[in-house]
C-alpha positions as a Python dict, from the first residue, in 0.01 Angstrom:
ca = {
    (1, 'M'): (0, 0, 0),
    (2, 'T'): (-86, -215, 261),
    (3, 'T'): (-210, -130, 587),
    (4, 'T'): (-72, -310, 931),
    (5, 'A'): (-406, -400, 1203),
    (6, 'A'): (-305, -285, 1530),
    (7, 'L'): (-215, -594, 1746),
    (8, 'S'): (-540, -715, 2004),
    (9, 'T'): (-495, -685, 2401),
    (10, 'D'): (-519, -1086, 2323),
    (11, 'Q'): (-229, -1115, 2042),
    (12, 'S'): (-32, -845, 2286),
    (13, 'K'): (-74, -1093, 2503),
    (14, 'L'): (10, -1362, 2363),
    (15, 'F'): (309, -1222, 2213),
    (16, 'F'): (435, -928, 2444),
    (17, 'G'): (265, -1148, 2793),
    (18, 'N'): (87, -850, 2878),
    (19, 'S'): (-249, -730, 2731),
    (20, 'H'): (-130, -331, 2660),
    (21, 'M'): (261, -405, 2620),
    (22, 'F'): (214, -377, 2262),
    (23, 'D'): (17, -12, 2274),
    (24, 'L'): (341, 100, 2564),
    (25, 'V'): (595, 3, 2348),
    (26, 'V'): (450, 152, 2017),
    (27, 'E'): (390, 464, 2189),
    (28, 'I'): (766, 510, 2344),
    (29, 'V'): (898, 506, 1921),
    (30, 'R'): (644, 770, 1870),
    (31, 'I'): (740, 989, 2128),
    (32, 'D'): (1102, 959, 2030),
    (33, 'G'): (1306, 1105, 2284),
    (34, 'E'): (1308, 1147, 2645),
    (35, 'F'): (949, 968, 2780),
    (36, 'S'): (809, 947, 3122),
    (37, 'A'): (544, 740, 3256),
    (38, 'K'): (298, 1023, 3273),
    (39, 'L'): (382, 1141, 2954),
    (40, 'L'): (245, 750, 2823),
    (41, 'V'): (-49, 753, 3038),
    (42, 'E'): (-176, 1080, 2883),
    (43, 'R'): (-101, 942, 2553),
    (44, 'T'): (-204, 599, 2560),
    (45, 'G'): (-521, 641, 2816),
    (46, 'L'): (-370, 325, 2999),
    (47, 'P'): (-416, 352, 3426),
    (48, 'N'): (-41, 510, 3557),
    (49, 'S'): (-38, 183, 3794),
    (50, 'I'): (-27, -38, 3402),
    (51, 'V'): (239, 174, 3206),
    (52, 'T'): (461, 224, 3567),
    (53, 'S'): (491, -167, 3588),
    (54, 'L'): (526, -235, 3213),
    (55, 'M'): (853, 55, 3227),
    (56, 'R'): (970, -184, 3531),
    (57, 'K'): (996, -449, 3282),
    (58, 'L'): (1157, -294, 3012),
    (59, 'R'): (1372, -166, 3235),
    (60, 'D'): (1460, -474, 3384),
    (61, 'A'): (1512, -638, 3005),
    (62, 'D'): (1736, -317, 2931),
    (63, 'F'): (1510, -212, 2666),
    (64, 'I'): (1493, 174, 2834),
    (65, 'T'): (1753, 330, 3081),
    (66, 'F'): (1593, 607, 3363),
    (67, 'V'): (1797, 954, 3289),
    (68, 'G'): (1801, 1100, 3622),
    (69, 'T'): (1581, 1393, 3718),
    (70, 'A'): (1693, 1745, 3830),
    (71, 'P'): (1646, 1883, 4199),
    (72, 'G'): (1290, 1953, 4250),
    (73, 'E'): (1148, 1749, 3985),
    (74, 'R'): (914, 1446, 3999),
    (75, 'T'): (918, 1329, 3647),
    (76, 'R'): (1162, 1029, 3580),
    (77, 'P'): (1226, 1021, 3186),
    (78, 'H'): (1372, 710, 3043),
    (79, 'V'): (1524, 666, 2686),
    (80, 'I'): (1560, 359, 2463),
    (81, 'N'): (1783, 160, 2460),
    (82, 'E'): (1881, 75, 2031),
    (83, 'N'): (1819, -296, 1944),
    (84, 'P'): (1659, -502, 1667),
    (85, 'W'): (1316, -506, 1902),
    (86, 'W'): (1284, -91, 1917),
    (87, 'D'): (1373, -161, 1499),
    (88, 'A'): (1055, -361, 1449),
    (89, 'A'): (839, -114, 1694),
    (90, 'R'): (978, 184, 1475),
    (91, 'Q'): (858, 7, 1124),
    (92, 'Y'): (544, -47, 1292),
    (93, 'A'): (474, 275, 1394),
}
């Protein structure tokens, strides 16, 4: 059995253009369902400003979709828009 080392922040920046995108993408696929910035902040330990900025980039690239909130709720749930990149992230995770 071979083990794969996590990408360093430098490798993430080289591949994704951002030092933390790799960590965020892997955590999103580990959740396997709806997720929010708050949940990703809790699970990755990244600052909210970084998580929301990266989520905006993923939304703009049509990798994730905002699914709406219930009245009175502040949490903004999102879901994955399936594509081969997510399959690769799942295999890694």
